[in-house]
C-alpha positions in Angstrom: 52.1 7.9 13.5 52.4 8.6 9.9 55.2 8.1 7.5 55.8 8.3 3.6 56.1 4.9 1.6 57.5 5.0 -1.8 55.5 2.9 -4.1 57.2 1.9 -7.6 55.4 0.9 -11.1 56.1 -2.8 -11.8 56.6 -1.9 -15.6 59.2 0.8 -14.6 61.0 -1.5 -12.4 61.1 -4.1 -15.3 62.1 -1.7 -17.8 64.9 -0.3 -15.7 66.0 -4.0 -14.7 66.6 -5.3 -17.9 68.7 -2.2 -19.2 70.7 -1.1 -16.3 74.3 -2.6 -16.6 75.3 -3.6 -13.1 75.6 -6.3 -10.9 72.6 -5.8 -9.0 70.6 -5.6 -12.4 72.0 -8.5 -13.3 70.9 -10.5 -10.1 67.6 -9.0 -10.8 67.5 -10.2 -14.4 68.7 -13.8 -13.5 65.7 -13.8 -10.7 63.2 -12.6 -13.3 63.9 -15.0 -16.0 63.9 -17.8 -13.7 60.6 -17.1 -12.1 59.2 -16.3 -15.5 60.5 -19.9 -16.6 58.8 -21.6 -13.6 55.3 -19.8 -14.5 55.9 -21.1 -18.1 56.7 -24.5 -17.3 54.6 -25.3 -14.1 52.0 -22.8 -14.2 52.7 -21.4 -10.7 55.7 -20.1 -8.5 56.5 -20.2 -4.8 58.0 -17.6 -2.8 60.3 -20.2 -1.0 61.2 -17.4 1.9 57.9 -16.5 2.6 56.8 -20.1 2.7 59.8 -20.8 5.1 58.5 -18.4 7.7 55.4 -20.2 7.7 56.2 -23.5 6.8 54.3 -25.6 9.2 50.9 -23.6 8.4 52.0 -24.0 4.6 52.6 -27.6 5.1 49.2 -28.1 7.2 47.3 -26.2 4.3 48.9 -28.5 1.5 47.6 -31.6 3.6 44.1 -30.4 4.4 43.8 -29.6 0.5 44.8 -33.2 -0.2 42.3 -34.6 2.2 39.4 -32.8 0.4 40.5 -34.8 -2.8 39.6 -38.8 -2.5 42.0 -41.2 -3.5 43.2 -41.7 -7.0 42.2 -38.0 -7.8 43.1 -36.3 -11.1 43.9 -32.9 -9.6 47.5 -32.0 -10.0 49.8 -29.7 -8.2 48.3 -26.7 -9.6 45.1 -27.2 -8.6 45.9 -27.7 -4.9 48.1 -24.8 -4.8 45.2 -22.7 -6.6 42.6 -24.1 -3.8 45.5 -23.1 -1.0 45.5 -19.3 -2.5 41.8 -19.4 -2.5 42.0 -19.3 1.5 45.2 -17.0 1.6 43.0 -14.6 3.5 42.5 -17.0 6.5 44.4 -20.5 7.1 41.8 -21.1 9.5 39.3 -22.0 6.7 40.7 -25.3 5.8 41.1 -26.3 9.5 37.3 -25.5 10.0 36.6 -27.7 6.9 38.3 -30.5 8.6 36.2 -29.9 11.7 32.9 -29.5 9.7 32.5 -25.9 11.1 32.3 -23.8 8.2 29.3 -21.4 8.2 26.1 -23.1 7.0 24.5 -20.1 5.0 25.6 -17.2 3.3 25.0 -13.6 4.1 23.3 -12.2 0.4 19.5 -12.5 1.0 18.3 -10.2 -1.8 15.9 -12.4 -4.1 17.3 -13.5 -7.5 14.9 -15.3 -9.7 16.2 -18.7 -11.3 14.1 -20.5 -13.7 14.7 -23.7 -15.8 13.8 -21.2 -18.9 16.7 -18.8 -18.2 19.3 -21.2 -17.2 18.5 -23.6 -20.3 19.1 -20.5 -22.5 22.2 -19.5 -20.8 23.6 -23.4 -21.5 22.4 -23.3 -25.1 24.1 -19.9 -25.7 27.3 -21.8 -24.1 26.9 -24.8 -26.3 26.5 -22.5 -29.5 29.7 -20.4 -28.4 31.7 -23.6 -27.9 30.6 -25.1 -31.0 31.8 -22.4 -33.1 35.1 -22.7 -31.4 35.0 -26.5 -32.0 35.6 -27.1 -28.5 32.3 -29.1 -28.2 30.2 -31.5 -30.1 26.2 -32.1 -30.4 26.3 -34.3 -27.3 27.2 -31.2 -25.1 24.5 -30.1 -23.0 21.9 -32.5 -24.0 19.8 -33.7 -21.4 19.7 -37.4 -20.5 16.0 -36.7 -19.8 13.4 -34.4 -20.4 13.2 -32.2 -17.4 16.7 -32.6 -16.1 17.6 -29.0 -15.7 14.0 -28.0 -14.3 14.8 -30.7 -11.4 17.8 -29.2 -10.6 16.3 -25.6 -10.5 13.5 -26.8 -8.6 16.2 -28.3 -6.2 17.8 -25.0 -5.9 14.6 -22.9 -5.5 12.7 -25.6 -3.3 10.7 -24.2 -0.2 9.3 -26.1 3.1 7.0 -24.5 5.3 6.7 -21.4 3.4 10.4 -20.8 3.6 13.3 -21.3 1.1 15.5 -24.2 1.7 18.7 -22.3 0.3 17.8 -18.8 1.3 21.1 -16.9 0.2 22.6 -16.5 -2.9 25.5 -18.2 -1.6 23.8 -21.3 -0.9 21.6 -21.2 -4.2 25.1 -20.8 -6.3 26.9 -23.6 -4.3 24.2 -26.0 -5.0 23.5 -25.1 -8.2 27.2 -25.9 -9.1 27.1 -29.0 -7.1 23.6 -30.6 -8.5 25.0 -29.8 -12.2 28.3 -31.4 -11.8 27.1 -34.5 -9.6 23.6 -35.1 -10.8 25.0 -35.4 -14.4 21.7 -34.0 -16.3 23.7 -34.1 -19.7 25.2 -36.6 -21.8 28.3 -34.7 -22.0 29.8 -31.3 -20.7 28.5 -31.4 -16.9 31.3 -29.8 -15.4 31.5 -27.2 -18.0 27.8 -26.5 -17.9 27.9 -26.6 -14.1 30.9 -24.1 -13.4 29.1 -22.0 -16.3 25.9 -22.0 -14.6 27.4 -21.1 -11.3 29.1 -18.1 -12.4 25.9 -16.9 -14.8 24.0 -17.0 -11.2 26.7 -15.4 -9.3 26.8 -12.5 -11.9 23.0 -12.2 -12.1 23.0 -12.1 -8.1 25.7 -9.1 -9.0 27.9 -11.8 -6.1 30.8 -12.3 -8.7 34.0 -11.5 -7.6 36.3 -12.1 -10.7 39.3 -11.5 -8.7 38.3 -14.6 -6.4 36.9 -16.9 -9.0 39.3 -17.0 -11.3 39.1 -19.3 -14.4 41.7 -21.5 -12.7 40.2 -21.2 -9.3 36.8 -22.1 -11.0 38.3 -25.1 -12.5 39.8 -26.2 -9.4 36.6 -25.9 -7.3 34.5 -27.7 -10.2 36.9 -30.6 -10.0 36.8 -30.9 -6.6 33.2 -31.3 -6.5 33.2 -33.6 -9.3 35.3 -35.9 -7.5 33.9 -35.4 -3.9 32.3 -38.2 -2.1 28.4 -37.9 -2.5 28.5 -38.2 1.3 30.3 -34.8 2.0 27.5 -32.9 0.3 26.9 -30.5 2.9 30.3 -30.0 3.6 31.5 -29.4 0.2 28.7 -26.7 -0.3 30.1 -24.7 2.6 33.3 -24.9 1.3 31.8 -23.3 -2.2 30.1 -20.7 -0.2 33.7 -19.9 1.5 35.2 -19.3 -1.8 32.5 -17.0 -2.8 
């Protein structure tokens, strides 16, 4: 069975909605203004009618995300909702995390060369950019001890018995983010450096999905890593891989 489905241009809808003088147009303007106000003030908006239809699943998802965060976490409501949106393609992902049954490996096995020199150069470029915008100090990106970055790269690229410990791109990216954030190799800027290294590596591997790894999503997962229990390292790495 086939049928024609009408499609409307959003810009056209807004333009007409704010110009037509009718009862329905007035209701539209009231709704649109309220939604815009919510976005500006809170940073997000929730479609309550859609949530109501699947409230139990939504509530379960919220509680699951909260359990990922440690007591006293600084993550706010927007961070929690952003993490939920990353799992919007499957509510089961959060349940899989709880049961520790998320896939342990990625799917992309193409070899991507990662060296301490290349990563160091990329992070120095980040520092220069931040200094120019007055968003960092000279302490940003300074290694606590010589070879800290090289040590992290060595951990990510390590082999055992002639086989890579983290053979897929997803595993390498997840552990690169985790190690930079959790090992605190720098005097300042570990979270920003870790997030940058994560995106930089995925772009080099041609696995960066900017529709999925948005700036807000990247901030949310980086905070989650920073505040996670070190005992949960493997599960956290699997969670990151699920988001790539």
